[in-house]
C-alpha positions in Angstrom: 188.4 180.6 90.4 187.2 180.1 93.9 189.4 181.1 96.8 189.8 178.7 99.7 187.0 179.0 102.1 184.6 180.7 99.7 181.2 179.2 99.1 179.0 179.1 96.0 175.6 180.5 96.5 172.9 177.7 96.4 170.2 178.4 93.8 166.8 179.1 95.2 164.6 175.9 95.0 161.9 176.0 92.4 158.4 174.5 92.6 155.6 174.1 90.1 152.7 176.1 91.4 149.1 176.6 90.2 147.3 179.7 91.5 143.7 178.8 92.1 142.5 182.2 92.9 143.4 185.8 93.8 140.9 187.7 95.9 140.9 191.1 97.5 139.5 191.4 101.0 139.1 194.5 103.0 140.2 194.2 106.6 140.1 196.6 109.5 143.1 196.0 111.8 142.4 199.4 113.3 139.0 201.0 113.6 138.2 203.1 110.5 141.5 202.2 108.8 140.7 199.7 106.0 143.5 197.6 104.6 143.0 195.7 101.4 144.6 192.2 101.4 145.2 190.0 98.4 144.5 186.4 99.2 146.4 184.1 96.9 145.3 180.4 97.0 147.7 178.0 95.3 148.5 174.4 95.0 152.0 172.9 94.4 154.9 170.8 95.5 152.6 167.8 96.3 151.0 169.8 99.1 147.3 170.5 99.6 146.1 173.9 98.6 147.1 176.9 100.8 146.5 180.6 100.9 149.0 183.4 101.5 148.0 186.9 102.4 149.7 190.0 101.0 148.8 193.7 101.6 147.7 195.2 98.3 150.1 198.1 98.5 153.0 195.6 98.8 151.7 193.2 96.1 153.8 192.6 93.0 154.0 189.4 91.0 157.6 189.0 92.2 156.6 189.5 95.9 153.8 186.9 95.4 156.2 184.3 94.0 158.7 184.9 96.8 155.9 184.7 99.4 154.6 181.4 97.9 158.1 179.9 97.7 158.8 180.8 101.4 155.4 179.3 102.4 156.1 176.1 100.5 159.6 175.8 102.1 158.0 176.3 105.6 155.3 173.8 104.9 157.7 171.2 103.6 159.7 171.4 106.9 156.7 170.6 109.1 155.9 167.0 109.9 152.3 165.9 109.6 150.7 164.3 112.7 149.1 160.9 112.3 147.0 159.1 114.7 144.1 156.6 114.9 140.7 157.5 116.1 
């Protein structure tokens, strides 16, 4: 039973996603300190392909899914710009 004023938590939105590739790239944000990044390129939610970047030491399948979901939500909020050339 819900108390007055309480709210039910909204379920996280779900999107069908296809991962096109996962690639590891070594970057050097500081000289002589390599950081391995996992680049995950995906397509889903009727959007063009996109890539998210995750540090390898933070990478887990769950973190990848959360990062992709957040990226899709951010992209769906943006309005495309149209013009004639």
